[in-house]
N, C-alpha and C positions, 0 to 999 in steps of 0.2 A: 220221420220217426218221432213219436211222441214220448215225452218223459213224464212219469208220474211219481209223486212223492208220498211215501207212507211214513207216518209218524207213529211209532209203536212205543208206548210207555208202560213199563211194568213197575212193580213195587220198589225196585232198587235202582233202575236205570231206564233211560229212554234212548231211542235211536231214530235217525232220519235216514230212510232207505230209498234210494232212487231206483225206479223200475222202468225198463224198456222192453219191447218185444222185438227180437232180431231173429229172422229166419225161423219163426214159429216157437222160439224159446224165450222164456222170461229171464232177463239179465238184471243183476242187482249190483248196486254200488252204495256202500255206506258213506254218507255225506257228513254226518255229525252224530256225536254220542254225548250223553250227559248223565250225571248222577241224579237220583231221586231219593230223598230221605224225608224224615219227619222231625217235627219240633213239638215241644210242649207248649200249649196255649190254653189258658183258662182251665187248667187241670186235666187236659186231654192230649192224647197223641194226635197230631194234625199234620196234614200235608202242607208243605210250603208252597202254596198255590202261586204266589207271585214269582217265585223262583222257577216254577214249572212254566209259567207263561213266558218268562224271559227266555228260557231254554228253548221252548218251542219256536218262538220267533227268531232266535239267533240261528237255529238250524235251517229254518226256511230261508232266511236271508242269505245264508251260506249257499244254499242250493240254487236260488235264483240269480246269484252272482256268477254262477258257472254255467247254468243251463236254462233253457226256456222250458218252463214247467206247465204241463197241461192241467193238472189238478193236484190237490192236496187232500189227504184223508188222515184222520186221527183215530187211534184206538187206545184204550186203557183197560185197567182192571174194572170190575163192576162194583155195584152196591153203594159206593160213596157219592156224595152230592154236595152242592152249594145252593143256598137259598138266596134269591135276589128280591130286593124291595121294589116298590113301584117306580123308583128312579133308575132301576137297573144296577143298583149297587149291592154287593154281598151283605147279607144280614145274618150270616152264620159262619162259623169256622168250618173248614173242610176236614172234619174229624175222620181219622183213618179207621178202617174196618177192624183193625186189631185192638183198638181201644176197648177198655172194659166197661164203658158206660151202658152197654146193653145187657149186663148181668141181670138175670131173672125176668127180662122183658118177655121172653117166650112164655114163661109160667103165668105172668100177669095177663097177657093177651088170651091165653087159653082159659083162664079162670073168669075173665071179665067179658070177653068178646065172642070167641068161638074155639072149639077144640082144634088141635092141629090137624087131625084127620080131615076135618071139614075145610080148613084153610088149604090143605094140600090138594083136595079134590077140586078146588076152585082155581088155584094158581099153578099147581104142579111143581112148586119149588120146594126143594129140600129145607129141612130145619137146620139153620146155621146161625150162630150167635151174631154174626156180622150182617145178616140180611137187612136191607134198607127198612123193611117194615119194623124191625126191632130198633133200629137207629132212630127212626122218626118217633116211635113210642117213647124212647128214652129222652129225646129232645123235648117232646111235649111235656113230659114230667119236669125236666130240669130247667128248660128255658122256653116256656110257652110264648113269651113275647116275640121270639124269633119267628115262630110260625104265624103269629098275628100280623107281623110286619111283612111277611113273605107274599110276593105276587107270583113268583116263579120258582119251580123246583127243577134244577138242572143236574143231571149226572155229570161226572167229572169231564168226560170228553166233550159233552155238550157245552159245558162252561168254557172250555178252552176254545171251542169253535166260536162261542159268543165273543170272547176277547179278541179273536182274529177278525171277525166279520161284523160284529154288532148285532147279529141276528140270533134269535132263539129258535132252534129247531130240535125237536125231540126224536130220538131214534129207538126203534123197537128192540133190537137185540140186547142193548145195555139196560134198557128199562125193564126187560123181562127178569133181570136179576133182583128186582126190588121185592118180589113176592106180593106185588100189588096189581098184577095184570090177570085178567081172565085168560086162562091158558088156551081155551078153544077160540075165543073171539079175538085174541091177540091185541087187546086194548085194555085200558085201565078198568079195574073193577070198582066203579064208583060207589056201589052199594057197600063193599068192604071198606073203602076209604072213609065213607061216612060213618060206618060203625066204629071205626077206630078214632073218630073225632078229629080227623085231619081235614084241612081246608081243600075242597075239591078244586077251587080256582087255580091252584098252583100246578096242576097236572095238565099239560098241554097235549095237543094232537100229536100222535106218533106217526113218524115217517119210516119207510123201509129203506134199507141200504140202497145207495144209488141216487138218492135225492140230493139236490144242490142246496147248500147252506147259504152261500154268498161268495164274496171275494176277499182276498187279502193281498194288497199291493198288486191288484190286477190279475191274480191267479185264482181260479175257481176252487172253492172248498166243497168237497163232496162227502156225503156220509158213506163210509165203508160199513162193514159190520163192526160197530164201535166197541162192543165187548171183545177183548183180545182173544178169548177162547172161540168166539164165533168166527173171528177172522182165521184163527189157527186151523179150525176144522175145515174151512174151505180149501186149505192148502194140502190136505191129505190125499196123496195119490194112491188110494186104495185099489187093490186088484179087483175086488168083488164085494158083495154085501155081507161076506163072512169075516170082514176085517174089523177089529176093534181099534178105535182111535185113542191115542194118548198124547195130549198136549202137555209136555213136560217142561216146567219152569219153576217159578216160586211155588206154584200149585201144580199138582198132577191132576189133570182132568181126563178121566177115562170113561169112554162110552162109545155111542154110535149116533148116527143121524136117523131121525124118524120123520114121517110125514104127518103124524098126529101124536098128541101127548099120551103118556101112560100114567094114569093117576089111580091105579088099583091099590087095594090095601097092602098087597105084597110090595109094591113099589114104594109106598109110603113108609112101610116098616123098614125097608132096606135103605131109605133116605136117598134114593136117586132123584135127580132133578131134571126138569124139562125146561131148559132155557131156550130162548128164541134164537133162531138162526136166520141167515140171509134168505130172502125169498120165501119166508114163511115156514122154513124148516124148523125142526126141534132138535136141539142137542140133548140127548138123553144120556146123562153121565153121573159119575160119582166123583165128588170132590175129595181128594186125598192130600194130606199135608204137603207132600212134595219136597222140592229142593230147598224150600224155606229152612228146613232143619239143617241141611248141609251148609247153606249160606250163613245161617246164624252161628253155627259152630265155628266156621272159618273167621267170621268177624270177631268172635270172642277170643280165639287163639291169637289173632292179629291185633287185639285190643282196639277195635274200631267200633264206634257207637252207631247204632241204627237210629235210635231216638236219643237226642241230646240229654246227657246226664242221667241215664236210666240203667239200673241194674248193677252198679259198681261193686258192692260187697258180695252179692251173690255170685257174680262172675269170678271174682278173686278166689272165693272159697272153692268153687268148682274146679278151677285150674290147679289148685293145690293137690287135687286128687288124681291128676294125670301125671304119671311118673316120668314120662319122657317129654313133657312140655318144656320148650325153650323160650323163655321170655325174650322179647325183642326180635325173634325170628319171624319172618313173614311167610306164612304157609299158602301155597297156591292150591287151586282145586286139583291140579294134576298130582301134586305131592300127597294130598289127602287120599286121593284114589289109590295111589301106590301103597300107602300105609294100610289102607283097608285090605288090599290084596295080600299084604304080608301077614295079616291077622285072620286069614280065612278059617282057621280052626275055631275061632270064637263064634258061638252059635246061639247066644241068647237074643231073642227078638222081643219087640214091644209093639203095642198098638199105636201106630203113628197118628191116628185120628183122635187121640185123646185131647180134650180141651187144654190140658196142661201145656201142650206144645204150641198153642195158638199165639201167645204173646208173653213168654216167660221172662222173668228177670235174668235167668241164665238158661239157655238151651242145653248147654253141657250138663248143668246141674240136674235138669229135669230128665234127660236121657239116662244119666247115672242112677237116679232114684227109681225110674221106671224099670230099668234093667235089673236093679237089685231086688225089686219085688218079684221078678220072674226067675231069678237065678243069681248069677254072679255079675256084679257091675263091671263095666270095662275099667281097666287100669292104665291103658295106653291110648294114644291117639288112634292107632290102627284099630284097636278093639272098639273104640267109640264109633269110628266111621263104619266098621263092619256091621255093628249093631244096627245103625241107621240104614245102610244099604240093604241088608237082608230083610229088614222090617218093611221097607218100601216095596221090595219085590214080592214079599208075601202078601202085602195089602193089595197089590195089583192083581195077584192071582185070585184072591178071595173075591175081589170086585167083579172080575170076569166070570167067575163061577156063578155069582148072584145074577149078573146081567144075563147069562145064558138061561138060567132058571126062569127069570121074569119074562124074557122075550120068546122063549121056546126055541132059540137058535143055537147051533153049535158054531163057535168061532174058531177059525183056523190060523189067524195071523194078527199081529199087532203092528200098527203103523205109529211110530213115535216121531213127533215133530216138536220143534222148539229147541231151546238151549240144551235141555237134558238129553236130546238125541245124540249129543257128542260124547256122552258119558258111556264109554264102551263097557265098563265094568258093570254098571247098573243095568245096561241093556242085556248083558250076558246073564246076570242073575235073574232078570225078568224072564228071559227065555227059559231058563232052567226051572223057575218056580211055576210058570204057567204051562210049560210044555208046548208053547206055540212059537211059530216062526216070527222073528222080529225084524221089521224093516225100519231103518233109522233115517230121518230127514224128511223134508228140508229143515235145517237149523233155524232159518229165519221164516218159519212157517206163518207166524202171525203177520209179519210184514207182507209176505206174499199174498195171504188171504185178503189183507187190506187192499193191496194193489189190484188183485183180481176184480174186485167190485168196481174200482175206478176204471180199469181197463175195459170191462164189459160196458160200462157207461160211456166210455170214450170210443167204442166201436172196434176195439182190438180183437175181441172174442165175441162170438154170438151168444154163448151161454157158459154155465159153469162146467159142463162136460168138456167143452173144447178147451177151456182154460186149464183144467186138470190134466189134460193130455200134454199141454205145454210144460206143465210142472214135471211130469214124468220123463220128459225128454232131457 
């Protein structure tokens, strides 16, 4: 029996999950878990990369001390990157996607390079302030010397693989989130890259999931679908092609799998994205703000900082407006859910996809202000949470309606995977708002999708269809 190790890293935490196949079923064991946060460096919100590397290695070491490991695979969020110089040393900070350095980058590119509708027709990628294309544009303006020094452009999981193996290998699914790939050719759009004034030399050959990167302490390192949503979508045990997928975590990624990109004007206007999937598939989906809002509210209530030293006064002012807030109390997600249930009569909703919720000084303050503009602002924690819960469910319903219009399909169910699949209240509100049957789980969908690629490469399953049957068991 072979053991495979999935390292799944999100915006707030990471986990090392051991996977084995027993009697046709995929069995999981959590080996290691660690926090992931941000620090302020050179005026920007950045990932603490060295801490990430240490945590990744510590978890692997824990696993290999207990088990013989067949292979390792890492997945993370998309869009963020590290630049390396010709000595293989970092020559840029790992600036986090919620940082505001990309403000107006889209406007400048559209005015100076090409309209967004043309960019979308080439790349198929939604407009989002955090896209890599906008990050690189901002970097070129602010610190052109970093691009001049750069010899290699590595997405975050590629950089972690580099630190494990010493090898630079680029992966398709994560690279597709840059908005720098030709959607049809599944490769870098070097004409676009040249138009943007970016050095073509830093963008290396792309490999598909399943390729071998190298070894760490004698254990093979394999490319899974390195973008976490691409891994999560692999783990969806859908009944048929009328199912909508919802990867529910810090982000809510709602959509379907396609065999070709959809880059029509309707799709562009709706801001759906065509991200790369394993084996050349496309994840056609809508990015929705997701549980980031709930996570942020909980951190503020518990007086926990996500970025060191940020948002102090704004958070204090917002908490003063919540009548039942108890300073010093530690609120759990379960408690917040119960408080929301107790405030079911509160019915003001907001547009959760507004830019104001992307990286606010105070999430509570922004929700209160947005709700006040629509009606009556929440005055209790329960009303605050009910506002967010209802708003997320309404946004899911609207996205499914648009998805149905664009694809011409009628959808009959929703498969929710990821940590959010455990939120029974949100699942119930989603079923009510959409009128569709909701299937919840697996919770560790991203880790399972990561493991599936490794297991197919290791000969455990012949293909994705066989692997998904094992998940359904």
